[in-house]
N, CA, C, O and the ligand as a Tripos MOL2 file, in Angstrom:
@<TRIPOS>MOLECULE
protein
  221   219    56     0     0
PROTEIN
NO_CHARGES

@<TRIPOS>ATOM
      1 N         120.7460  126.2550   50.4140 N.3       1 MET1
      2 CA        121.5630  126.6840   51.6620 C.3       1 MET1
      3 C         120.7400  126.0240   52.8030 C.2       1 MET1
      4 O         120.7740  126.5870   53.8970 O.2       1 MET1
      5 N         120.0180  124.9110   52.6690 N.am      2 ALA2
      6 CA        119.3190  124.2920   53.7650 C.3       2 ALA2
      7 C         120.2040  123.1210   54.2960 C.2       2 ALA2
      8 O         119.7420  122.3440   55.1320 O.2       2 ALA2
      9 N         121.4670  122.9920   53.8170 N.am      3 ARG3
     10 CA        122.2710  121.9220   54.2750 C.3       3 ARG3
     11 C         123.0450  122.2340   55.5020 C.2       3 ARG3
     12 O         123.8520  123.1640   55.4860 O.2       3 ARG3
     13 N         122.8590  121.5420   56.5270 N.am      4 SER4
     14 CA        123.7400  121.7240   57.7090 C.3       4 SER4
     15 C         124.2320  120.3590   58.2330 C.2       4 SER4
     16 O         123.8640  119.8750   59.3040 O.2       4 SER4
     17 N         125.1450  119.7570   57.3300 N.am      5 GLU5
     18 CA        125.5540  118.3670   57.7250 C.3       5 GLU5
     19 C         126.9630  118.4010   58.3580 C.2       5 GLU5
     20 O         127.7080  117.4240   58.2930 O.2       5 GLU5
     21 N         127.3120  119.5650   58.9790 N.am      6 GLN6
     22 CA        128.6160  119.5990   59.4980 C.3       6 GLN6
     23 C         128.6940  118.9280   60.7940 C.2       6 GLN6
     24 O         128.1950  119.4340   61.7990 O.2       6 GLN6
     25 N         129.2990  117.8090   60.8050 N.am      7 LYS7
     26 CA        129.4660  116.9500   61.9680 C.3       7 LYS7
     27 C         130.8460  117.2300   62.4490 C.2       7 LYS7
     28 O         131.7930  117.3140   61.6660 O.2       7 LYS7
     29 N         130.9590  117.3710   63.7100 N.am      8 GLN8
     30 CA        132.3420  117.7590   64.3440 C.3       8 GLN8
     31 C         133.1620  116.3140   64.3380 C.2       8 GLN8
     32 O         134.3920  116.2790   64.3660 O.2       8 GLN8
     33 N         132.4790  115.3410   64.3050 N.am      9 SER9
     34 CA        133.3320  114.0890   64.4550 C.3       9 SER9
     35 C         133.8670  113.5950   63.0850 C.2       9 SER9
     36 O         134.5040  112.5460   62.9860 O.2       9 SER9
     37 N         133.5660  114.4360   61.9900 N.am     10 ALA10
     38 CA        134.2160  114.1250   60.6300 C.3      10 ALA10
     39 C         135.6900  114.2910   60.7030 C.2      10 ALA10
     40 O         136.2180  115.3140   61.1380 O.2      10 ALA10
     41 N         136.3860  113.1830   60.2340 N.am     11 ILE11
     42 CA        137.8000  113.1690   60.1660 C.3      11 ILE11
     43 C         138.2290  113.1340   58.6110 C.2      11 ILE11
     44 O         137.7780  112.3670   57.7590 O.2      11 ILE11
     45 N         139.1950  114.1300   58.4370 N.am     12 LEU12
     46 CA        139.7010  114.2030   56.9970 C.3      12 LEU12
     47 C         140.8460  113.2400   56.7940 C.2      12 LEU12
     48 O         141.7090  113.0940   57.6590 O.2      12 LEU12
     49 N         140.8510  112.5910   55.6620 N.am     13 TYR13
     50 CA        141.8530  111.7000   55.3520 C.3      13 TYR13
     51 C         142.5670  112.1760   54.0140 C.2      13 TYR13
     52 O         141.9110  112.7420   53.1390 O.2      13 TYR13
     53 N         143.8810  111.9420   53.8810 N.am     14 GLN14
     54 CA        144.4550  112.3940   52.7250 C.3      14 GLN14
     55 C         145.2020  111.1440   52.0870 C.2      14 GLN14
     56 O         145.9960  110.4380   52.7090 O.2      14 GLN14
     57 N         144.8470  110.9780   50.8000 N.am     15 CYS15
     58 CA        145.5410  109.7630   50.1190 C.3      15 CYS15
     59 C         146.9530  110.1090   49.9510 C.2      15 CYS15
     60 O         147.3650  111.2100   49.5850 O.2      15 CYS15
     61 N         147.7330  108.9890   50.2750 N.am     16 MET16
     62 CA        149.1830  109.1370   50.0810 C.3      16 MET16
     63 C         149.6580  108.9690   48.6440 C.2      16 MET16
     64 O         150.8260  109.2040   48.3350 O.2      16 MET16
     65 N         148.7130  108.5480   47.7390 N.am     17 LYS17
     66 CA        149.0270  108.2690   46.4750 C.3      17 LYS17
     67 C         148.7130  109.5530   45.5580 C.2      17 LYS17
     68 O         149.5690  110.1080   44.8700 O.2      17 LYS17
     69 N         147.4500  109.9230   45.6390 N.am     18 CYS18
     70 CA        146.9370  111.0440   44.6610 C.3      18 CYS18
     71 C         146.8650  112.3760   45.4130 C.2      18 CYS18
     72 O         146.8150  113.4440   44.8040 O.2      18 CYS18
     73 N         146.8610  112.2830   46.8740 N.am     19 GLY19
     74 CA        146.6890  113.4220   47.5510 C.3      19 GLY19
     75 C         145.4140  114.0290   47.6910 C.2      19 GLY19
     76 O         145.2850  115.1920   48.0750 O.2      19 GLY19
     77 N         144.4250  113.2500   47.3780 N.am     20 ALA20
     78 CA        143.0580  113.7350   47.5520 C.3      20 ALA20
     79 C         142.6050  113.6080   49.0320 C.2      20 ALA20
     80 O         142.9710  112.7070   49.7870 O.2      20 ALA20
     81 N         141.7850  114.5940   49.3440 N.am     21 THR21
     82 CA        141.3170  114.5490   50.6450 C.3      21 THR21
     83 C         139.8680  113.9800   50.7000 C.2      21 THR21
     84 O         139.0100  114.4320   49.9420 O.2      21 THR21
     85 N         139.5840  112.9630   51.6170 N.am     22 VAL22
     86 CA        138.3960  112.3220   51.8510 C.3      22 VAL22
     87 C         137.8440  112.3920   53.2180 C.2      22 VAL22
     88 O         138.5470  112.1430   54.1980 O.2      22 VAL22
     89 N         136.6440  112.7140   53.3020 N.am     23 LYS23
     90 CA        136.0140  112.7460   54.6020 C.3      23 LYS23
     91 C         135.6510  111.3820   55.1500 C.2      23 LYS23
     92 O         135.2630  110.5170   54.3650 O.2      23 LYS23
     93 N         135.7410  111.1540   56.3340 N.am     24 SER24
     94 CA        135.5610  109.8640   56.9600 C.3      24 SER24
     95 C         134.1040  109.4720   56.7760 C.2      24 SER24
     96 O         133.7150  108.3040   56.7950 O.2      24 SER24
     97 N         133.3290  110.5340   56.5960 N.am     25 THR25
     98 CA        131.8570  110.1410   56.3900 C.3      25 THR25
     99 C         131.6010  109.7410   54.9350 C.2      25 THR25
    100 O         130.4970  109.3160   54.5970 O.2      25 THR25
    101 N         132.5420  109.8650   54.1330 N.am     26 ASP26
    102 CA        132.3510  109.4640   52.7910 C.3      26 ASP26
    103 C         133.0470  108.0240   52.4860 C.2      26 ASP26
    104 O         133.0200  107.4480   51.3980 O.2      26 ASP26
    105 N         133.6500  107.5840   53.6260 N.am     27 LEU27
    106 CA        134.2550  106.2320   53.4530 C.3      27 LEU27
    107 C         133.1560  105.1930   53.7920 C.2      27 LEU27
    108 O         132.5350  105.1860   54.8550 O.2      27 LEU27
    109 N         132.9940  104.3840   52.8520 N.am     28 ASP28
    110 CA        131.9360  103.3820   53.0400 C.3      28 ASP28
    111 C         132.5500  102.0500   53.4990 C.2      28 ASP28
    112 O         132.1940  101.5040   54.5430 O.2      28 ASP28
    113 N         133.4060  101.5900   52.7460 N.am     29 LEU29
    114 CA        133.9040  100.3280   53.0890 C.3      29 LEU29
    115 C         135.4830  100.4790   53.6100 C.2      29 LEU29
    116 O         136.4700  100.1550   52.9510 O.2      29 LEU29
    117 N         135.4830  100.9510   54.7250 N.am     30 GLY30
    118 CA        136.8490  101.1370   55.2880 C.3      30 GLY30
    119 C         137.6200  102.2630   54.7030 C.2      30 GLY30
    120 O         137.1100  102.9980   53.8570 O.2      30 GLY30
    121 N         138.7650  102.4090   55.1050 N.am     31 VAL31
    122 CA        139.6210  103.4860   54.6690 C.3      31 VAL31
    123 C         140.1760  103.2410   53.2780 C.2      31 VAL31
    124 O         141.1120  102.4620   53.0950 O.2      31 VAL31
    125 N         139.5760  103.9300   52.2830 N.am     32 ARG32
    126 CA        140.2250  103.6780   50.9980 C.3      32 ARG32
    127 C         139.9500  104.8900   50.0430 C.2      32 ARG32
    128 O         138.8320  105.4060   50.0290 O.2      32 ARG32
    129 N         140.8750  105.3060   49.3170 N.am     33 CYS33
    130 CA        140.7010  106.4310   48.3240 C.3      33 CYS33
    131 C         139.6520  106.1550   47.3250 C.2      33 CYS33
    132 O         139.8300  105.2120   46.5540 O.2      33 CYS33
    133 N         138.5200  106.9060   47.2430 N.am     34 PRO34
    134 CA        137.4970  106.6770   46.3270 C.3      34 PRO34
    135 C         138.0310  107.0470   44.8880 C.2      34 PRO34
    136 O         137.3760  106.6760   43.9140 O.2      34 PRO34
    137 N         139.0220  107.6570   44.7450 N.am     35 PHE35
    138 CA        139.5860  108.1650   43.4290 C.3      35 PHE35
    139 C         140.4800  107.1790   42.8130 C.2      35 PHE35
    140 O         140.2550  106.7220   41.6930 O.2      35 PHE35
    141 N         141.5960  106.8090   43.6010 N.am     36 CYS36
    142 CA        142.4880  105.8790   43.0500 C.3      36 CYS36
    143 C         142.5250  104.5150   43.7600 C.2      36 CYS36
    144 O         143.3020  103.6230   43.4190 O.2      36 CYS36
    145 N         141.6420  104.4030   44.7680 N.am     37 ARG37
    146 CA        141.4590  103.0790   45.4870 C.3      37 ARG37
    147 C         142.7450  102.7980   46.2840 C.2      37 ARG37
    148 O         142.9640  101.6460   46.6610 O.2      37 ARG37
    149 N         143.5030  103.6730   46.5250 N.am     38 TYR38
    150 CA        144.7320  103.4670   47.3650 C.3      38 TYR38
    151 C         144.1730  103.2920   48.8300 C.2      38 TYR38
    152 O         143.2260  103.9340   49.2820 O.2      38 TYR38
    153 N         144.9120  102.3090   49.5220 N.am     39 ARG39
    154 CA        144.4070  102.0610   50.8460 C.3      39 ARG39
    155 C         145.2700  102.7030   51.8730 C.2      39 ARG39
    156 O         145.0510  102.3840   53.0410 O.2      39 ARG39
    157 N         146.1890  103.5330   51.6280 N.am     40 VAL40
    158 CA        146.9860  104.0330   52.6590 C.3      40 VAL40
    159 C         146.5840  105.5920   52.6760 C.2      40 VAL40
    160 O         146.9400  106.3430   51.7690 O.2      40 VAL40
    161 N         145.8890  105.9830   53.6680 N.am     41 LEU41
    162 CA        145.4400  107.2950   53.9760 C.3      41 LEU41
    163 C         145.8900  107.7120   55.2350 C.2      41 LEU41
    164 O         145.9890  106.9070   56.1610 O.2      41 LEU41
    165 N         146.2110  109.0610   55.3680 N.am     42 ILE42
    166 CA        146.7190  109.5980   56.6180 C.3      42 ILE42
    167 C         145.6260  110.5050   57.1730 C.2      42 ILE42
    168 O         144.9440  111.1810   56.4030 O.2      42 ILE42
    169 N         145.4580  110.5300   58.3900 N.am     43 LYS43
    170 CA        144.4550  111.4980   59.0000 C.3      43 LYS43
    171 C         145.0310  112.8540   58.8700 C.2      43 LYS43
    172 O         146.2200  113.1200   59.0430 O.2      43 LYS43
    173 N         144.0480  113.7380   58.5350 N.am     44 VAL44
    174 CA        144.2300  115.1260   58.5540 C.3      44 VAL44
    175 C         143.3540  115.9170   59.4680 C.2      44 VAL44
    176 O         142.1300  115.9210   59.3360 O.2      44 VAL44
    177 N         143.9890  116.5930   60.4040 N.am     45 ARG45
    178 CA        143.0360  117.3650   61.2290 C.3      45 ARG45
    179 C         142.6830  118.6430   60.5560 C.2      45 ARG45
    180 O         143.6110  119.4100   60.3010 O.2      45 ARG45
    181 N         141.4680  118.9790   60.2330 N.am     46 PRO46
    182 CA        141.0250  120.1350   59.7010 C.3      46 PRO46
    183 C         141.0670  121.2920   60.5950 C.2      46 PRO46
    184 O         140.8040  121.1230   61.7860 O.2      46 PRO46
    185 N         141.3720  122.4520   60.1470 N.am     47 PRO47
    186 CA        141.5100  123.6740   60.9810 C.3      47 PRO47
    187 C         140.1840  123.9990   61.6000 C.2      47 PRO47
    188 O         139.2440  124.4690   60.9590 O.2      47 PRO47
    189 N         140.1590  123.7400   62.8080 N.am     48 ILE48
    190 CA        138.8120  124.0370   63.5670 C.3      48 ILE48
    191 C         138.8460  125.4900   64.0510 C.2      48 ILE48
    192 O         139.6900  125.8820   64.8560 O.2      48 ILE48
    193 N         137.9230  126.2520   63.5430 N.am     49 VAL49
    194 CA        137.8000  127.6310   64.0210 C.3      49 VAL49
    195 C         136.9870  127.8180   65.2770 C.2      49 VAL49
    196 O         135.7620  127.7020   65.2600 O.2      49 VAL49
    197 N         137.6510  128.0990   66.3360 N.am     50 LYS50
    198 CA        136.7650  128.2440   67.5240 C.3      50 LYS50
    199 C         136.4540  129.7010   67.7710 C.2      50 LYS50
    200 O         137.2500  130.6350   67.6700 O.2      50 LYS50
    201 N         135.2060  129.7570   68.1030 N.am     51 ARG51
    202 CA        134.7350  131.1960   68.3800 C.3      51 ARG51
    203 C         134.9980  131.4270   69.9440 C.2      51 ARG51
    204 O         134.5780  130.6740   70.8230 O.2      51 ARG51
    205 N         135.6850  132.4690   70.1340 N.am     52 ILE52
    206 CA        135.8500  132.8400   71.5630 C.3      52 ILE52
    207 C         134.8530  133.8690   71.9720 C.2      52 ILE52
    208 O         134.7940  134.9510   71.3870 O.2      52 ILE52
    209 N         134.1230  133.5790   72.8960 N.am     53 LYS53
    210 CA        133.1210  134.5490   73.2960 C.3      53 LYS53
    211 C         133.6010  135.5160   74.3320 C.2      53 LYS53
    212 O         133.9810  135.1790   75.4540 O.2      53 LYS53
    213 N         133.5590  136.6660   73.9070 N.am     54 ALA54
    214 CA        134.1070  137.7330   74.7340 C.3      54 ALA54
    215 C         132.9080  138.3950   75.4500 C.2      54 ALA54
    216 O         132.1100  139.1390   74.8800 O.2      54 ALA54
    217 N         132.8630  138.0570   76.7320 N.am     55 ARG55
    218 CA        131.7800  138.7160   77.4640 C.3      55 ARG55
    219 C         132.2560  139.1650   78.8000 C.2      55 ARG55
    220 O         131.4870  139.7430   79.5680 O.2      55 ARG55
    221 ZN        144.0280  108.4540   45.9780 Zn       56 ZN56
@<TRIPOS>BOND
     1     1     2 1
     2     2     3 1
     3     3     4 2
     4     3     5 am
     5     5     6 1
     6     6     7 1
     7     7     8 2
     8     7     9 am
     9     9    10 1
    10    10    11 1
    11    11    12 2
    12    11    13 am
    13    13    14 1
    14    14    15 1
    15    15    16 2
    16    15    17 am
    17    17    18 1
    18    18    19 1
    19    19    20 2
    20    19    21 am
    21    21    22 1
    22    22    23 1
    23    23    24 2
    24    23    25 am
    25    25    26 1
    26    26    27 1
    27    27    28 2
    28    27    29 am
    29    29    30 1
    30    30    31 1
    31    31    32 2
    32    31    33 am
    33    33    34 1
    34    34    35 1
    35    35    36 2
    36    35    37 am
    37    37    38 1
    38    38    39 1
    39    39    40 2
    40    39    41 am
    41    41    42 1
    42    42    43 1
    43    43    44 2
    44    43    45 am
    45    45    46 1
    46    46    47 1
    47    47    48 2
    48    47    49 am
    49    49    50 1
    50    50    51 1
    51    51    52 2
    52    51    53 am
    53    53    54 1
    54    54    55 1
    55    55    56 2
    56    55    57 am
    57    57    58 1
    58    58    59 1
    59    59    60 2
    60    59    61 am
    61    61    62 1
    62    62    63 1
    63    63    64 2
    64    63    65 am
    65    65    66 1
    66    66    67 1
    67    67    68 2
    68    67    69 am
    69    69    70 1
    70    70    71 1
    71    71    72 2
    72    71    73 am
    73    73    74 1
    74    74    75 1
    75    75    76 2
    76    75    77 am
    77    77    78 1
    78    78    79 1
    79    79    80 2
    80    79    81 am
    81    81    82 1
    82    82    83 1
    83    83    84 2
    84    83    85 am
    85    85    86 1
    86    86    87 1
    87    87    88 2
    88    87    89 am
    89    89    90 1
    90    90    91 1
    91    91    92 2
    92    91    93 am
    93    93    94 1
    94    94    95 1
    95    95    96 2
    96    95    97 am
    97    97    98 1
    98    98    99 1
    99    99   100 2
   100    99   101 am
   101   101   102 1
   102   102   103 1
   103   103   104 2
   104   103   105 am
   105   105   106 1
   106   106   107 1
   107   107   108 2
   108   107   109 am
   109   109   110 1
   110   110   111 1
   111   111   112 2
   112   111   113 am
   113   113   114 1
   114   114   115 1
   115   115   116 2
   116   115   117 am
   117   117   118 1
   118   118   119 1
   119   119   120 2
   120   119   121 am
   121   121   122 1
   122   122   123 1
   123   123   124 2
   124   123   125 am
   125   125   126 1
   126   126   127 1
   127   127   128 2
   128   127   129 am
   129   129   130 1
   130   130   131 1
   131   131   132 2
   132   131   133 am
   133   133   134 1
   134   134   135 1
   135   135   136 2
   136   135   137 am
   137   137   138 1
   138   138   139 1
   139   139   140 2
   140   139   141 am
   141   141   142 1
   142   142   143 1
   143   143   144 2
   144   143   145 am
   145   145   146 1
   146   146   147 1
   147   147   148 2
   148   147   149 am
   149   149   150 1
   150   150   151 1
   151   151   152 2
   152   151   153 am
   153   153   154 1
   154   154   155 1
   155   155   156 2
   156   155   157 am
   157   157   158 1
   158   158   159 1
   159   159   160 2
   160   159   161 am
   161   161   162 1
   162   162   163 1
   163   163   164 2
   164   163   165 am
   165   165   166 1
   166   166   167 1
   167   167   168 2
   168   167   169 am
   169   169   170 1
   170   170   171 1
   171   171   172 2
   172   171   173 am
   173   173   174 1
   174   174   175 1
   175   175   176 2
   176   175   177 am
   177   177   178 1
   178   178   179 1
   179   179   180 2
   180   179   181 am
   181   181   182 1
   182   182   183 1
   183   183   184 2
   184   183   185 am
   185   185   186 1
   186   186   187 1
   187   187   188 2
   188   187   189 am
   189   189   190 1
   190   190   191 1
   191   191   192 2
   192   191   193 am
   193   193   194 1
   194   194   195 1
   195   195   196 2
   196   195   197 am
   197   197   198 1
   198   198   199 1
   199   199   200 2
   200   199   201 am
   201   201   202 1
   202   202   203 1
   203   203   204 2
   204   203   205 am
   205   205   206 1
   206   206   207 1
   207   207   208 2
   208   207   209 am
   209   209   210 1
   210   210   211 1
   211   211   212 2
   212   211   213 am
   213   213   214 1
   214   214   215 1
   215   215   216 2
   216   215   217 am
   217   217   218 1
   218   218   219 1
   219   219   220 2
@<TRIPOS>SUBSTRUCTURE
     1 MET1         2 RESIDUE 1 A MET
     2 ALA2         6 RESIDUE 1 A ALA
     3 ARG3        10 RESIDUE 1 A ARG
     4 SER4        14 RESIDUE 1 A SER
     5 GLU5        18 RESIDUE 1 A GLU
     6 GLN6        22 RESIDUE 1 A GLN
     7 LYS7        26 RESIDUE 1 A LYS
     8 GLN8        30 RESIDUE 1 A GLN
     9 SER9        34 RESIDUE 1 A SER
    10 ALA10       38 RESIDUE 1 A ALA
    11 ILE11       42 RESIDUE 1 A ILE
    12 LEU12       46 RESIDUE 1 A LEU
    13 TYR13       50 RESIDUE 1 A TYR
    14 GLN14       54 RESIDUE 1 A GLN
    15 CYS15       58 RESIDUE 1 A CYS
    16 MET16       62 RESIDUE 1 A MET
    17 LYS17       66 RESIDUE 1 A LYS
    18 CYS18       70 RESIDUE 1 A CYS
    19 GLY19       74 RESIDUE 1 A GLY
    20 ALA20       78 RESIDUE 1 A ALA
    21 THR21       82 RESIDUE 1 A THR
    22 VAL22       86 RESIDUE 1 A VAL
    23 LYS23       90 RESIDUE 1 A LYS
    24 SER24       94 RESIDUE 1 A SER
    25 THR25       98 RESIDUE 1 A THR
    26 ASP26      102 RESIDUE 1 A ASP
    27 LEU27      106 RESIDUE 1 A LEU
    28 ASP28      110 RESIDUE 1 A ASP
    29 LEU29      114 RESIDUE 1 A LEU
    30 GLY30      118 RESIDUE 1 A GLY
    31 VAL31      122 RESIDUE 1 A VAL
    32 ARG32      126 RESIDUE 1 A ARG
    33 CYS33      130 RESIDUE 1 A CYS
    34 PRO34      134 RESIDUE 1 A PRO
    35 PHE35      138 RESIDUE 1 A PHE
    36 CYS36      142 RESIDUE 1 A CYS
    37 ARG37      146 RESIDUE 1 A ARG
    38 TYR38      150 RESIDUE 1 A TYR
    39 ARG39      154 RESIDUE 1 A ARG
    40 VAL40      158 RESIDUE 1 A VAL
    41 LEU41      162 RESIDUE 1 A LEU
    42 ILE42      166 RESIDUE 1 A ILE
    43 LYS43      170 RESIDUE 1 A LYS
    44 VAL44      174 RESIDUE 1 A VAL
    45 ARG45      178 RESIDUE 1 A ARG
    46 PRO46      182 RESIDUE 1 A PRO
    47 PRO47      186 RESIDUE 1 A PRO
    48 ILE48      190 RESIDUE 1 A ILE
    49 VAL49      194 RESIDUE 1 A VAL
    50 LYS50      198 RESIDUE 1 A LYS
    51 ARG51      202 RESIDUE 1 A ARG
    52 ILE52      206 RESIDUE 1 A ILE
    53 LYS53      210 RESIDUE 1 A LYS
    54 ALA54      214 RESIDUE 1 A ALA
    55 ARG55      218 RESIDUE 1 A ARG
    56 ZN56       221 GROUP 0 **** ****
C-alpha cells in the first residue's frame, strides 16, 4: 500500500482492435497496444473525481 504513482498527467488509450486500455505511462515506444501491437489507439479521458470542498 505504499504505492502512490497516480500522476494526473496520465492519459488512457484504448486499442481500436482489442479494446484494451493502456496508460500513456506504459507506452514506451510511441503509441502502440502492448497486447496486439496495434497502432491505432484512441484517447480515453478517465473519470476524474473532483472533491468539492464545502466550507
Ligand atoms: Zn490491442
